[in-house]
N, C-alpha and C positions, 0 to 999 in steps of 0.2 A: 855167148849164151843168151838165149831169149827167155826172159822171165815174164810171167803174166799173173793176173788174178782171174778166177773163173768160177762158174757154177755149172754142175752137170745139167744137161737139158732134160733128161728123162727122170721123173720122180721114181725113187726106188732103185736107181742105178748106182747108188753109192756103195763101193766095195768096203766101206769101213766096218761092216759087220763081221768081217773075217777075224779069226782068232789072231792071225799073224799081225793084222793091223792094230788090234786092240793091245797087243803086247809091245808095240813100237812106241817108245816114249815121245818121239816127235809127233806121232799121230795123235796121241792122247791129249796133247796140248791144244788141239783144235776142236772146236765144237762141231757136232755133226751138221748143224744148220748154218754154219759160217761160210762166207766166201773163202775159197782156197787160193793160196799162192801155188804157182806151178812153174815148171821149166819145160819148154817146148823142144822136142827133138823127134825128127822123122815122123811128123804128123801125129805125135802123141804128146799128151800133157802129163808130166810126172809131178805129182804133188810134192811140195816142199813145205817145211814148217813155217818159215818166213825168210825173206831175202836179205835182211839187214845185218845178219851176223854170219856165221858159217852156214852155207847152204846145205841143208840136210833133207834128203828124200824120206818120205814117210812110207814108201813101199807100195803105193797105189798109183794107178795111172788110168787115163781115159783117152779114147781117140779124140783128136782135135775137133773132128766134126761133131762130137757128142757133148761139147761144152759151149757155154756162152762166155765169151771173153768180156770181162768187166774192165773199168779203168784200172790200169796195172798197179796202182798204189793209191793210198789215201792220204793226200797231203794235208798238213795243217794250214798251208797257204800256197798260193800260186803267185810267184813273183814274175812279172813280165817286164821285158825291156822294149822300150819304144824307139822307133826311128833308128834302128841299128843297121840298116842298109841304106846307102846313099841314095839309090834310085827310088826307094820307097819314100824317104823324106822329101825328095824332090817332087814326086807325083802328087803329094798332098800339100805342097807349097810351104814346107817347113824348113827352117835352118837345121844344119847338122848339129847334134849335141856335142858338147865338149867333155861331157862325162856321161856315164850311163843314165838314161832317163827311165826310172822304174815306176811301176804301179802294181796294184794287186787285183786279182780276180778272186772271188769267194769260192770256197769248196762247194757251196750249194749250186754253182753253175756247171759242175762236172757232169758229163754223161759218158756212157760207154761207146766203144765202136759199134756202129750200126744202129744206135739209138737216134731218134729224130732230133734235129735242131728245130725248135719251135720258135717261129718269128713272133715278135711282140707288136701289139697294136700301138705301142708308145712311139714307134719309129717307122719312118717311111723308107729308110734304107738300112738294111742289115748286111754287112760285108763279111766275106771269108778272109782269114789271114792265116795261111799255113806257116808253121814254124817248127824248128828243131827245139826240143825241150830237154832239159837236164833233170835227172832225178837224183836227189841227194841221198847218200847212203850212210853218212856218219855226221853227227852233230858238228856244226861248223860255225865258228864265230871269230871275228877279228883276225882273219888270216893276214900274215905279212906278205908284202909284195914278192918276196923271194920264195914263199912257201908253195910246195907242190899241191895242186888241187886234186890230183888223181885219187888219193886215199879217201876223199870226201864224196866222190861221185860213184853212185851205183851203176848208172848207165844213162841211156838216151832214148827218147821216144818222140812220137809225132804229136803235135798239138794244133788245134784250130782256135785261134783267138778271135772268136766271133764278136763283131763290134757293130753297135748301132751308130753308124757314121754321123748321121745328122745330129744325134744327141751329143756325141763327142765334140762336134764343132760348136754346138749351142752351149754346152756346159763348160767348155774349155778344159776342165779336169776330166779324168777318164772313168770315174767310178761307175756312174749309172750306165754308160754306154757299153761297158765291158761285163756287167754283172748279172744280166738277166739269166734266169734258169735256162739251162741247156746251152749256154754260150761258151762252154769250155769242154768240148770233146778232146780226149787224148788217149793214146794207145797206138796200136793194139798190144804192144809188148814193150819191155825195157830191154834194149840191147846193151849188154855189159862190155862187149868187146869192140865197140865202135871207136874209131879215131875220127873225131869231128872234123879234122882238117881235110879228110877225104870225102866228106859227105856232101850231098846236094839236097836241096829242099824244093819240092814241086807241088803245085796244087792244080787239080783238075776239076772242072765244073762240067758235069754231064759229058765226061770223057775228053773234053777239050782242055789242053794245058793252058793255064792262065798265069801261073807263077813258076819261075825256075831260077835258081841261083846256087852258087857254091857257098858253103858255110864260110869259107875263107874270105868272102866278100863282106862279112860283117865288120862294122866299124870297131866294135869292142869284141874281141874273141872270148871264148868260153872261160879261159883262166882269169882274164881281167874281170869279167862279169861276176864270177863266183867270189873272188877276193873283195870286190867293191861292195857287193850286197852284204857280205859277211861283216863289213864294217858298220852296217846300218842295223842289221837284225840277225839274230841267231837262226841258222838254217838247221832244221831237224830232219832225221831220216824220213824219207818219203816226200819231203817238200819238192815242189816242181818249179823250175825256172824256164820260162818261155823266152827264147833268145832274140826274138824280133822277126818280122816278116819281110820278105823281098817285095819288090815292086810287082804290080799287077793285081792288087786287091780289087774286088768287085762285088756287086750285090748278089744276094741270094733271093730265091723266089720259091713259093710253094711248088713242090714236085721235083725240085732239083736234087741231084746227088753230088756231094762235094767230097773230094778225096785229097788227103794230104799225104805225100810220100816223102820219106827220108831215106836216101840210099844207105843200105846196110841195116836198116831197122824194119821197114815194111810200109804198109799203107793203112791209113785211118780213113774209114768210109762212114759217112753219115747222110741220111736223107734229110730233106728240109720240108717242114710242114707249116701250114698257116696256123695261127692261133685259133683255139676253139672258142 
C-alpha cells in the first residue's frame, strides 16, 4: 500500500462540501484547509483520516494528477545513520563504525517531492546522498534484541540527506552540514508492504546514475538500527530514520535535477537552485 500526504491543486476542487462527506465521522475530523493523508491506487488518491491507527477512508478521492504530494508524514525528528555502507565509508576515508553512528536532521529542513533544494552560500560543496528511510508507525522505546520491529514500522520511503560536505569536514560533527533549510527532501510515498531485504537504492543526477546498492549491503540492517536507536531515544509515530547512503555521493549545482529511487517505493525528484 502506498500512503501519502497531499493537497488538491485546484482551489475549490475539494469534494468535502458533499452531504455524504459531512456525515462521515472520519472526514469530520479533518479541517477543510488541512493537508490530507491518502492512499494511492490506480492513479487516484483516496483520502484517509490518518495512517497511524486503523486506515479509514473518508469517502473522497482525487486523480493523482490533480494533487500536490507533500512530505508523506510530519516527523518530530529525522534520525540518520552515517557510514552504513562499507564503500561509502571508504570513499570519504573513514573507518567502519562498530555500532550505528547516528545524528539528527531538523524537521525545518524537510521539503516535498519536486520542491527545490536551495544551495547555501555558507558552503562551496553541497552533496546528494540517496537513502532508504524508515517511517515509524507506533511509539517505540527500549526494544529488546529479540523483539520484532515490524509492529513499529509503518513503511519505507526515499530520502535525500543533502550535505554541505566542506562544513561536515570542517566542523567534524554533522549538525550544521546537514541542517540547512531544504536539505531533507523525502517521499513521494510511504510503502507499507516493502521487504527492505529486496530493495535497491539508486541516485540519478541529471538522468545519470551516480549511486546504486542493495539494502542488504548495509553494515547495520533495519532491525538492528531501530532497536539500537530505541535504546537512545523514544521513536514516535511519523518519525523518520534515514538508513545511510551508498558510495557515489557527489556535488549538486544550480539547475541540476536529482532523483532518489528505492525499488518498490518510487522516485523522489527535486530540482536544485542557487541561493537567492
